[in-house]
DRENDO-1510 file (C-alpha; in Angstrom, 1 decimal, always signed):
<recs>
REC; n; res; u; v; w
REC; 1; UNK; +0.0; -0.2; -0.1 .
REC; 2; UNK; +1.4; +3.5; -0.8 .
REC; 3; UNK; +2.4; +5.5; +2.0 .
REC; 4; UNK; +3.5; +9.2; +1.7 .
REC; 5; UNK; +6.5; +10.0; +4.0 .
REC; 6; UNK; +7.4; +13.0; +6.1 .
REC; 7; UNK; +10.9; +13.8; +5.4 .
REC; 8; UNK; +12.5; +14.6; +8.7 .
REC; 9; UNK; +12.8; +11.6; +11.1 .
REC; 10; UNK; +12.3; +7.8; +11.0 .
REC; 11; UNK; +10.1; +6.2; +13.6 .
REC; 12; UNK; +11.7; +3.0; +14.6 .
REC; 13; UNK; +8.8; +2.1; +17.0 .
REC; 14; UNK; +6.4; +0.9; +14.4 .
REC; 15; UNK; +6.4; -2.8; +13.2 .
REC; 16; UNK; +6.8; -1.7; +9.8 .
REC; 17; UNK; +8.6; +1.7; +8.7 .
REC; 18; UNK; +5.9; +4.3; +7.6 .
REC; 19; UNK; +8.2; +7.1; +6.8 .
REC; 20; UNK; +11.7; +7.4; +5.4 .
REC; 21; UNK; +13.5; +10.8; +5.8 .
REC; 22; UNK; +15.9; +11.1; +2.9 .
REC; 23; UNK; +17.7; +14.4; +4.0 .
REC; 24; UNK; +20.7; +15.5; +2.7 .
REC; 25; UNK; +23.2; +17.9; +4.0 .
REC; 26; UNK; +26.8; +18.6; +3.0 .
REC; 27; UNK; +28.9; +16.6; +2.3 .
REC; 28; UNK; +26.0; +14.5; +0.6 .
REC; 29; UNK; +25.0; +11.6; +2.8 .
REC; 30; UNK; +21.2; +10.6; +3.1 .
REC; 31; UNK; +21.1; +9.2; +6.8 .
REC; 32; UNK; +17.8; +7.9; +7.1 .
REC; 33; UNK; +17.4; +5.0; +4.8 .
REC; 34; UNK; +19.0; +2.3; +7.0 .
REC; 35; UNK; +20.6; +0.2; +4.4 .
REC; 36; UNK; +19.7; +0.9; +0.7 .
REC; 37; UNK; +20.8; -1.7; -1.7 .
REC; 38; UNK; +19.8; -0.8; -5.1 .
REC; 39; UNK; +18.7; +2.3; -6.9 .
REC; 40; UNK; +16.9; +2.4; -10.4 .
REC; 41; UNK; +15.5; +4.8; -12.9 .
REC; 42; UNK; +12.0; +3.8; -14.7 .
REC; 43; UNK; +10.2; +6.2; -16.7 .
REC; 44; UNK; +12.0; +9.2; -15.1 .
REC; 45; UNK; +11.3; +7.9; -11.6 .
REC; 46; UNK; +13.7; +6.8; -9.0 .
REC; 47; UNK; +13.0; +3.5; -7.0 .
REC; 48; UNK; +15.2; +2.4; -4.1 .
REC; 49; UNK; +15.2; -0.9; -2.4 .
REC; 50; UNK; +16.1; -0.6; +1.2 .
REC; 51; UNK; +16.8; -3.2; +4.0 .
REC; 52; UNK; +15.4; -2.5; +7.5 .
REC; 53; UNK; +15.9; -4.3; +10.8 .
REC; 54; UNK; +13.0; -4.1; +13.1 .
REC; 55; UNK; +13.2; -3.9; +16.9 .
REC; 56; UNK; +11.8; -7.5; +17.2 .
REC; 57; UNK; +14.7; -8.7; +15.3 .
REC; 58; UNK; +12.9; -9.4; +11.9 .
REC; 59; UNK; +13.9; -7.8; +8.6 .
REC; 60; UNK; +12.0; -6.2; +6.0 .
REC; 61; UNK; +12.7; -5.3; +2.4 .
REC; 62; UNK; +11.2; -1.9; +1.5 .
REC; 63; UNK; +10.5; -0.4; -2.0 .
REC; 64; UNK; +10.5; +3.4; -2.1 .
REC; 65; UNK; +9.5; +5.9; -4.9 .
REC; 66; UNK; +11.7; +9.1; -4.9 .
REC; 67; UNK; +9.0; +11.6; -5.8 .
REC; 68; UNK; +11.2; +14.7; -5.2 .
REC; 69; UNK; +14.9; +15.1; -5.1 .
REC; 70; UNK; +14.5; +17.6; -2.4 .
REC; 71; UNK; +12.3; +16.2; +0.3 .
REC; 72; UNK; +9.8; +13.4; -0.2 .
REC; 73; UNK; +9.7; +9.7; -0.7 .
REC; 74; UNK; +6.9; +7.1; -0.7 .
REC; 75; UNK; +7.0; +3.5; +0.7 .
REC; 76; UNK; +5.3; +1.5; -1.9 .
REC; 77; UNK; +5.8; -1.9; -0.4 .
REC; 78; UNK; +7.3; -3.7; +2.5 .
REC; 79; UNK; +7.8; -7.5; +2.8 .
REC; 80; UNK; +9.6; -9.7; +5.2 .
REC; 81; UNK; +13.2; -10.8; +3.8 .
REC; 82; UNK; +16.7; -11.9; +4.6 .
REC; 83; UNK; +19.4; -9.8; +6.4 .
REC; 84; UNK; +22.1; -9.2; +3.9 .
REC; 85; UNK; +20.8; -10.1; +0.4 .
REC; 86; UNK; +20.2; -7.5; -2.4 .
REC; 87; UNK; +16.9; -7.1; -4.1 .
REC; 88; UNK; +15.9; -5.2; -7.3 .
REC; 89; UNK; +13.0; -3.5; -9.0 .
REC; 90; UNK; +12.1; -3.5; -12.8 .
REC; 91; UNK; +9.1; -2.8; -15.2 .
REC; 92; UNK; +7.7; -5.4; -17.4 .
REC; 93; UNK; +4.6; -4.9; -19.6 .
REC; 94; UNK; +2.4; -2.6; -17.8 .
REC; 95; UNK; +3.4; -3.6; -14.4 .
REC; 96; UNK; +6.2; -3.1; -11.7 .
REC; 97; UNK; +8.1; -6.1; -10.3 .
REC; 98; UNK; +10.4; -6.4; -7.3 .
REC; 99; UNK; +12.2; -9.3; -5.6 .
REC; 100; UNK; +12.5; -10.1; -2.0 .
REC; 101; UNK; +15.2; -12.5; -1.0 .
REC; 102; UNK; +14.1; -14.8; +1.7 .
REC; 103; UNK; +16.2; -16.5; +4.5 .
REC; 104; UNK; +18.5; -19.3; +3.7 .
REC; 105; UNK; +16.7; -22.4; +2.1 .
REC; 106; UNK; +13.7; -20.4; +0.9 .
REC; 107; UNK; +12.9; -19.2; -2.6 .
REC; 108; UNK; +13.2; -15.8; -3.8 .
REC; 109; UNK; +9.8; -14.0; -3.9 .
REC; 110; UNK; +8.7; -11.8; -6.9 .
REC; 111; UNK; +5.9; -9.2; -6.2 .
REC; 112; UNK; +3.9; -7.4; -8.9 .
REC; 113; UNK; +2.0; -4.3; -9.1 .
REC; 114; UNK; -0.3; -3.2; -12.0 .
REC; 115; UNK; -1.6; +0.0; -10.6 .
REC; 116; UNK; +1.6; +2.0; -10.1 .
REC; 117; UNK; +2.6; +0.6; -6.6 .
REC; 118; UNK; -0.8; +0.9; -4.7 .
REC; 119; UNK; -1.4; -2.8; -4.4 .
REC; 120; UNK; +1.1; -5.7; -4.7 .
REC; 121; UNK; +0.4; -9.5; -5.3 .
REC; 122; UNK; +3.0; -12.3; -5.0 .
REC; 123; UNK; +3.8; -13.1; -8.8 .
REC; 124; UNK; +6.1; -16.2; -8.3 .
REC; 125; UNK; +8.9; -17.8; -6.5 .
REC; 126; UNK; +12.2; -18.8; -7.8 .
REC; 127; UNK; +15.5; -20.1; -6.0 .
REC; 128; UNK; +17.8; -22.7; -4.8 .
REC; 129; UNK; +16.0; -24.3; -1.9 .
REC; 130; UNK; +17.0; -27.8; -3.0 .
REC; 131; UNK; +20.7; -26.6; -2.9 .
REC; 132; UNK; +20.6; -25.2; +0.6 .
REC; 133; UNK; +22.4; -22.2; -0.6 .
REC; 134; UNK; +21.6; -18.5; +0.6 .
REC; 135; UNK; +20.3; -16.8; -2.4 .
REC; 136; UNK; +21.3; -13.4; -3.6 .
REC; 137; UNK; +19.3; -11.7; -6.4 .
REC; 138; UNK; +21.9; -9.8; -8.7 .
REC; 139; UNK; +19.7; -8.7; -11.5 .
REC; 140; UNK; +16.1; -8.1; -12.6 .
REC; 141; UNK; +15.6; -7.0; -16.1 .
REC; 142; UNK; +13.2; -7.3; -19.2 .
REC; 143; UNK; +14.2; -8.1; -22.8 .
REC; 144; UNK; +13.1; -10.1; -25.8 .
REC; 145; UNK; +9.5; -10.2; -24.4 .
REC; 146; UNK; +10.5; -11.7; -21.2 .
REC; 147; UNK; +11.4; -10.8; -17.6 .
REC; 148; UNK; +14.6; -12.2; -16.2 .
REC; 149; UNK; +15.7; -12.6; -12.6 .
REC; 150; UNK; +19.3; -13.8; -12.0 .
REC; 151; UNK; +20.0; -15.4; -8.6 .
REC; 152; UNK; +23.6; -16.1; -7.4 .
REC; 153; UNK; +24.8; -18.1; -4.3 .
REC; 154; UNK; +26.1; -15.5; -1.8 .
REC; 155; UNK; +27.8; -18.1; +0.4 .
REC; 156; UNK; +28.3; -21.8; +0.5 .
REC; 157; UNK; +26.8; -23.8; +3.2 .
REC; 158; UNK; +28.0; -27.3; +1.9 .
REC; 159; UNK; +30.3; -29.0; -0.4 .
REC; 160; UNK; +28.0; -28.6; -3.4 .
REC; 161; UNK; +29.3; -26.5; -6.3 .
REC; 162; UNK; +28.0; -23.0; -6.4 .
REC; 163; UNK; +25.6; -22.3; -9.4 .
REC; 164; UNK; +24.0; -19.2; -10.8 .
REC; 165; UNK; +20.3; -19.6; -11.6 .
REC; 166; UNK; +18.4; -17.6; -14.1 .
REC; 167; UNK; +14.6; -17.8; -14.4 .
REC; 168; UNK; +12.4; -15.7; -16.8 .
REC; 169; UNK; +8.7; -15.3; -17.5 .
REC; 170; UNK; +6.7; -14.2; -20.6 .
REC; 171; UNK; +3.3; -13.6; -18.7 .
REC; 172; UNK; +4.5; -12.5; -15.4 .
REC; 173; UNK; +3.2; -15.7; -13.9 .
REC; 174; UNK; +4.8; -19.0; -15.2 .
REC; 175; UNK; +8.5; -19.1; -14.7 .
REC; 176; UNK; +11.1; -21.1; -16.7 .
REC; 177; UNK; +14.3; -22.1; -15.2 .
REC; 178; UNK; +17.4; -21.7; -17.5 .
REC; 179; UNK; +20.2; -24.2; -16.9 .
REC; 180; UNK; +23.9; -23.8; -17.7 .
REC; 181; UNK; +25.6; -26.8; -18.3 .
REC; 182; UNK; +28.9; -26.1; -16.4 .
REC; 183; UNK; +29.4; -27.9; -13.2 .
REC; 184; UNK; +31.8; -25.4; -11.5 .
REC; 185; UNK; +31.8; -23.0; -8.8 .
REC; 186; UNK; +30.4; -19.9; -10.5 .
REC; 187; UNK; +30.8; -16.2; -9.8 .
REC; 188; UNK; +28.5; -13.8; -11.5 .
REC; 189; UNK; +30.2; -10.9; -13.1 .
REC; 190; UNK; +27.3; -9.3; -15.1 .
REC; 191; UNK; +23.7; -9.8; -16.2 .
REC; 192; UNK; +22.2; -7.5; -18.8 .
REC; 193; UNK; +20.2; -6.9; -21.8 .
REC; 194; UNK; +21.9; -5.9; -25.2 .
REC; 195; UNK; +20.2; -6.0; -28.7 .
REC; 196; UNK; +17.2; -7.3; -27.3 .
REC; 197; UNK; +18.9; -10.4; -25.8 .
REC; 198; UNK; +19.8; -11.4; -22.2 .
REC; 199; UNK; +23.7; -12.1; -21.5 .
REC; 200; UNK; +25.0; -13.7; -18.5 .
REC; 201; UNK; +28.9; -13.2; -17.8 .
REC; 202; UNK; +30.3; -15.5; -15.2 .
REC; 203; UNK; +33.9; -16.8; -13.8 .
REC; 204; UNK; +34.2; -20.4; -12.8 .
REC; 205; UNK; +36.8; -22.5; -11.2 .
REC; 206; UNK; +37.2; -26.4; -10.7 .
REC; 207; UNK; +39.1; -27.6; -7.8 .
REC; 208; UNK; +42.8; -27.0; -8.4 .
REC; 209; UNK; +42.3; -25.4; -11.8 .
REC; 210; UNK; +42.6; -21.9; -13.2 .
REC; 211; UNK; +39.6; -19.7; -13.4 .
REC; 212; UNK; +37.6; -19.6; -16.6 .
REC; 213; UNK; +35.5; -16.7; -18.0 .
REC; 214; UNK; +32.3; -17.8; -19.9 .
REC; 215; UNK; +29.4; -15.7; -21.5 .
REC; 216; UNK; +26.1; -17.2; -22.0 .
REC; 217; UNK; +23.2; -15.7; -24.2 .
REC; 218; UNK; +20.1; -16.5; -26.0 .
REC; 219; UNK; +21.3; -14.9; -29.1 .
REC; 220; UNK; +21.7; -18.3; -30.8 .
REC; 221; UNK; +18.8; -20.1; -29.3 .
REC; 222; UNK; +15.8; -17.8; -30.2 .
REC; 223; UNK; +15.1; -17.0; -26.5 .
REC; 224; UNK; +14.2; -20.5; -25.5 .
REC; 225; UNK; +17.5; -21.3; -23.6 .
REC; 226; UNK; +20.8; -20.1; -22.8 .
REC; 227; UNK; +23.9; -21.2; -24.6 .
REC; 228; UNK; +27.6; -20.6; -24.3 .
REC; 229; UNK; +28.9; -18.5; -27.1 .
REC; 230; UNK; +30.7; -21.4; -28.7 .
REC; 231; UNK; +32.8; -19.3; -30.9 .
REC; 232; UNK; +34.3; -16.9; -28.3 .
REC; 233; UNK; +37.6; -16.9; -27.2 .
REC; 234; UNK; +37.2; -15.0; -24.0 .
REC; 235; UNK; +39.4; -17.6; -22.0 .
REC; 236; UNK; +41.9; -18.6; -24.6 .
REC; 237; UNK; +45.6; -18.5; -23.6 .
REC; 238; UNK; +46.2; -14.8; -24.7 .
REC; 239; UNK; +42.7; -13.4; -23.5 .
REC; 240; UNK; +40.9; -12.5; -20.3 .
REC; 241; UNK; +41.2; -15.2; -17.7 .
REC; 242; UNK; +39.1; -13.3; -14.9 .
REC; 243; UNK; +36.4; -11.0; -16.1 .
REC; 244; UNK; +35.9; -8.1; -13.8 .
REC; 245; UNK; +33.2; -5.9; -15.6 .
REC; 246; UNK; +31.0; -5.8; -18.6 .
REC; 247; UNK; +30.3; -2.5; -20.5 .
REC; 248; UNK; +27.7; -2.1; -23.2 .
REC; 249; UNK; +27.3; +0.6; -25.9 .
REC; 250; UNK; +25.0; +0.7; -28.7 .
REC; 251; UNK; +26.8; -1.5; -31.1 .
REC; 252; UNK; +29.8; -2.9; -29.0 .
REC; 253; UNK; +30.2; -5.1; -25.9 .
REC; 254; UNK; +33.4; -4.8; -23.8 .
REC; 255; UNK; +34.9; -7.1; -21.1 .
REC; 256; UNK; +37.4; -5.8; -18.7 .
REC; 257; UNK; +39.6; -8.1; -16.6 .
REC; 258; UNK; +42.9; -9.6; -16.2 .
REC; 259; UNK; +45.0; -12.2; -18.1 .
REC; 260; UNK; +46.6; -15.5; -17.2 .
REC; 261; UNK; +49.6; -13.7; -15.7 .
REC; 262; UNK; +47.6; -10.9; -13.8 .
REC; 263; UNK; +48.1; -8.3; -16.5 .
REC; 264; UNK; +45.3; -5.8; -17.5 .
REC; 265; UNK; +43.2; -7.2; -20.4 .
REC; 266; UNK; +40.0; -5.9; -22.2 .
REC; 267; UNK; +38.1; -7.4; -25.2 .
REC; 268; UNK; +35.6; -5.9; -27.6 .
REC; 269; UNK; +32.8; -7.7; -29.6 .
REC; 270; UNK; +30.1; -6.6; -32.0 .
REC; 271; UNK; +28.0; -9.6; -31.7 .
REC; 272; UNK; +28.8; -11.0; -28.2 .
REC; 273; UNK; +30.2; -14.2; -29.9 .
REC; 274; UNK; +33.6; -13.5; -31.4 .
REC; 275; UNK; +36.1; -11.3; -29.5 .
REC; 276; UNK; +39.3; -9.4; -29.9 .
REC; 277; UNK; +41.7; -7.7; -27.5 .
REC; 278; UNK; +41.5; -3.9; -27.5 .
REC; 279; UNK; +44.9; -1.9; -27.9 .
REC; 280; UNK; +45.8; -0.8; -25.4 .
REC; 281; UNK; +44.4; -2.8; -22.7 .
REC; 282; UNK; +41.9; -0.8; -20.4 .
REC; 283; UNK; +41.0; -0.8; -16.6 .
REC; 284; UNK; +37.8; +1.0; -17.0 .
REC; 285; UNK; +35.5; +1.8; -19.9 .
REC; 286; UNK; +32.5; +4.0; -20.1 .
REC; 287; UNK; +30.0; +5.3; -22.5 .
REC; 288; UNK; +28.9; +9.1; -22.9 .
REC; 289; UNK; +26.7; +10.3; -25.5 .
REC; 290; UNK; +28.1; +9.0; -28.8 .
REC; 291; UNK; +31.6; +8.4; -27.5 .
REC; 292; UNK; +33.6; +6.0; -25.2 .
REC; 293; UNK; +36.0; +6.9; -22.6 .
REC; 294; UNK; +38.6; +4.5; -21.4 .
REC; 295; UNK; +41.7; +4.4; -18.8 .
REC; 296; UNK; +44.9; +2.6; -19.1 .
REC; 297; UNK; +47.0; +3.2; -16.1 .
REC; 298; UNK; +46.8; +7.0; -15.9 .
REC; 299; UNK; +46.3; +7.6; -19.6 .
REC; 300; UNK; +42.7; +8.5; -20.7 .
REC; 301; UNK; +41.7; +7.3; -24.3 .
REC; 302; UNK; +38.5; +8.1; -26.4 .
REC; 303; UNK; +36.9; +6.3; -29.2 .
REC; 304; UNK; +33.6; +6.9; -31.5 .
REC; 305; UNK; +33.6; +3.3; -32.6 .
REC; 306; UNK; +35.2; +1.1; -29.7 .
REC; 307; UNK; +37.9; +0.0; -32.2 .
REC; 308; UNK; +40.2; +2.9; -32.9 .
REC; 309; UNK; +41.4; +4.8; -29.7 .
REC; 310; UNK; +43.3; +8.1; -29.1 .
REC; 311; UNK; +44.7; +9.7; -26.1 .
REC; 312; UNK; +42.7; +12.7; -24.7 .
REC; 313; UNK; +42.7; +14.9; -21.6 .
REC; 314; UNK; +39.5; +16.3; -20.0 .
REC; 315; UNK; +39.1; +19.9; -20.7 .
REC; 316; UNK; +39.4; +20.9; -17.1 .
REC; 317; UNK; +42.6; +19.0; -16.3 .
REC; 318; UNK; +45.0; +21.7; -17.5 .
REC; 319; UNK; +43.6; +23.9; -14.7 .
REC; 320; UNK; +44.1; +21.3; -11.9 .
REC; 321; UNK; +46.9; +22.0; -9.4 .
REC; 322; UNK; +47.7; +18.4; -8.5 .
REC; 323; UNK; +51.1; +16.6; -7.5 .
REC; 324; UNK; +51.9; +13.6; -9.6 .
REC; 325; UNK; +50.0; +12.0; -12.4 .
REC; 326; UNK; +46.2; +12.4; -12.5 .
REC; 327; UNK; +44.0; +9.3; -11.5 .
REC; 328; UNK; +40.3; +9.1; -12.6 .
REC; 329; UNK; +37.2; +7.2; -11.7 .
REC; 330; UNK; +34.1; +7.4; -13.6 .
REC; 331; UNK; +30.3; +6.8; -13.1 .
REC; 332; UNK; +27.7; +7.0; -15.6 .
REC; 333; UNK; +24.0; +7.8; -15.0 .
REC; 334; UNK; +21.7; +4.6; -15.8 .
REC; 335; UNK; +19.7; +6.7; -18.3 .
REC; 336; UNK; +22.8; +7.7; -20.2 .
REC; 337; UNK; +22.3; +11.5; -19.2 .
REC; 338; UNK; +25.6; +12.3; -18.0 .
REC; 339; UNK; +28.9; +11.1; -16.7 .
REC; 340; UNK; +30.9; +12.2; -13.6 .
REC; 341; UNK; +34.5; +11.6; -12.7 .
REC; 342; UNK; +36.6; +11.8; -9.8 .
REC; 343; UNK; +40.1; +13.0; -10.2 .
REC; 344; UNK; +43.1; +12.9; -7.7 .
REC; 345; UNK; +46.8; +12.8; -7.7 .
REC; 346; UNK; +49.1; +9.9; -7.4 .
REC; 347; UNK; +51.1; +11.6; -4.5 .
REC; 348; UNK; +48.2; +13.4; -2.7 .
REC; 349; UNK; +44.7; +11.9; -2.7 .
REC; 350; UNK; +43.4; +14.7; -0.4 .
REC; 351; UNK; +43.2; +17.0; -3.5 .
REC; 352; UNK; +40.5; +15.0; -5.2 .
REC; 353; UNK; +37.9; +16.8; -7.1 .
REC; 354; UNK; +34.6; +15.8; -8.8 .
REC; 355; UNK; +33.3; +17.0; -12.1 .
REC; 356; UNK; +30.2; +16.3; -14.3 .
REC; 357; UNK; +29.4; +16.3; -18.0 .
REC; 358; UNK; +26.3; +15.8; -20.1 .
REC; 359; UNK; +28.4; +15.1; -23.3 .
REC; 360; UNK; +32.0; +14.3; -22.2 .
REC; 361; UNK; +33.2; +17.6; -23.6 .
REC; 362; UNK; +32.0; +20.3; -21.4 .
REC; 363; UNK; +32.6; +19.9; -17.7 .
REC; 364; UNK; +31.2; +21.4; -14.5 .
REC; 365; UNK; +32.7; +21.1; -11.0 .
REC; 366; UNK; +30.4; +19.3; -8.4 .
REC; 367; UNK; +29.9; +21.2; -5.3 .
REC; 368; UNK; +30.6; +18.0; -3.4 .
REC; 369; UNK; +32.9; +15.0; -3.9 .
REC; 370; UNK; +33.1; +11.5; -3.0 .
REC; 371; UNK; +35.2; +11.6; +0.2 .
REC; 372; UNK; +37.2; +8.5; -0.3 .
REC; 373; UNK; +38.5; +6.5; -3.3 .
REC; 374; UNK; +35.8; +4.7; -5.1 .
REC; 375; UNK; +35.9; +1.0; -5.0 .
REC; 376; UNK; +34.0; -1.8; -6.8 .
REC; 377; UNK; +31.5; -1.6; -4.1 .
REC; 378; UNK; +30.1; +1.7; -5.3 .
REC; 379; UNK; +26.8; +0.9; -6.9 .
REC; 380; UNK; +24.6; +2.3; -9.7 .
REC; 381; UNK; +24.3; +6.0; -10.1 .
REC; 382; UNK; +21.1; +7.7; -11.2 .
REC; 383; UNK; +20.4; +11.3; -12.4 .
REC; 384; UNK; +17.2; +13.1; -11.0 .
REC; 385; UNK; +16.6; +16.7; -11.9 .
REC; 386; UNK; +19.8; +18.5; -10.9 .
REC; 387; UNK; +21.2; +15.9; -8.6 .
REC; 388; UNK; +22.9; +12.4; -9.0 .
REC; 389; UNK; +22.3; +9.7; -6.5 .
REC; 390; UNK; +24.5; +6.7; -5.8 .
REC; 391; UNK; +24.8; +3.9; -3.3 .
REC; 392; UNK; +28.1; +3.0; -1.7 .
REC; 393; UNK; +29.2; +0.4; +0.9 .
REC; 394; UNK; +30.0; -3.3; +1.6 .
REC; 395; UNK; +28.5; -4.6; +4.8 .
REC; 396; UNK; +26.1; -1.5; +5.3 .
REC; 397; UNK; +25.2; +1.0; +2.4 .
REC; 398; UNK; +24.8; +4.8; +2.2 .
REC; 399; UNK; +22.8; +6.8; -0.3 .
REC; 400; UNK; +24.7; +9.7; -1.5 .
REC; 401; UNK; +23.7; +12.8; -3.6 .
REC; 402; UNK; +25.7; +15.0; -5.6 .
REC; 403; UNK; +24.4; +18.5; -6.9 .
REC; 404; UNK; +25.2; +19.2; -10.4 .
</recs>
């Protein structure tokens, strides 16, 4: 049931939270969402999945709609869930869906609303109850006329191999389980939609063997089942052994990771099947407008096609007064409306600055900056009016807002 929220304080005396103050003061931290886990933009609205521990020791997963970047948020739904797992929200057809990860040994529940979040119903259950593995929902997205939920084991509780599970539905009610014929311990790197097809990138390792990167898609199976891209050379002797991130542009896919000797490696593909190494190898690739930006050590490159790269400097960098080489960390808005960068010097990280651009050419300084060096735990960034929102954390999480 939709509940309007007063933006000032949080009442911890109620069995379920009925208000969530998303108050922001300098530097930028929103302190009243207890543990935000995911943030998503749908139809120019911002949805936040939050975890809350109640006084009676129970845990609930809350779905909030951020209606104003200044003050208000609305609690759309609250369901009992597990302590540490993430959950996500997506739009499919004319309905909203969100996941609720249950306690160990129970299935992931999927809830649906067909009236914009006023009323919710249980749309299905998926999970690894028969594997006795604690679930972790890592992706929820729609493509190719289906809604996909990707569940990965967060922690092993027995000697069985960890497996990634993918379920999908075409009608929002009947769920199909997709099998990956690869009996190894699996770590999910990315699950996403590209060219109207789902992709699942994972790293697996058998006992006493080297890790192997594999990419699965329905591209060759008409959406009925996932197949390994049989022609790819992702884990050949001179390619990526351990994938770390996956980046998509309109007509290219990129995998960034490390090679067999621990060196930086990155690959590019125009079909998701055949791959070749980029030159040079990159540690980060981001898309902005019709261009790509990538970093290799402390050198910045740009490309219009993902094939030919040239060195570049950001327009504001000549004015920076920093000691040593400049390091850069980029974050892009989910809807592609802009890009942010944190820059700091090799010798003195206290001089860090943050800048924003809508096109990768003209840059404006942000009034606040990420206080410490970003890590891989920094989560999705969304743009909302004149602000950016992002979630950062490992064991507990904080919602940050950056004024543009």
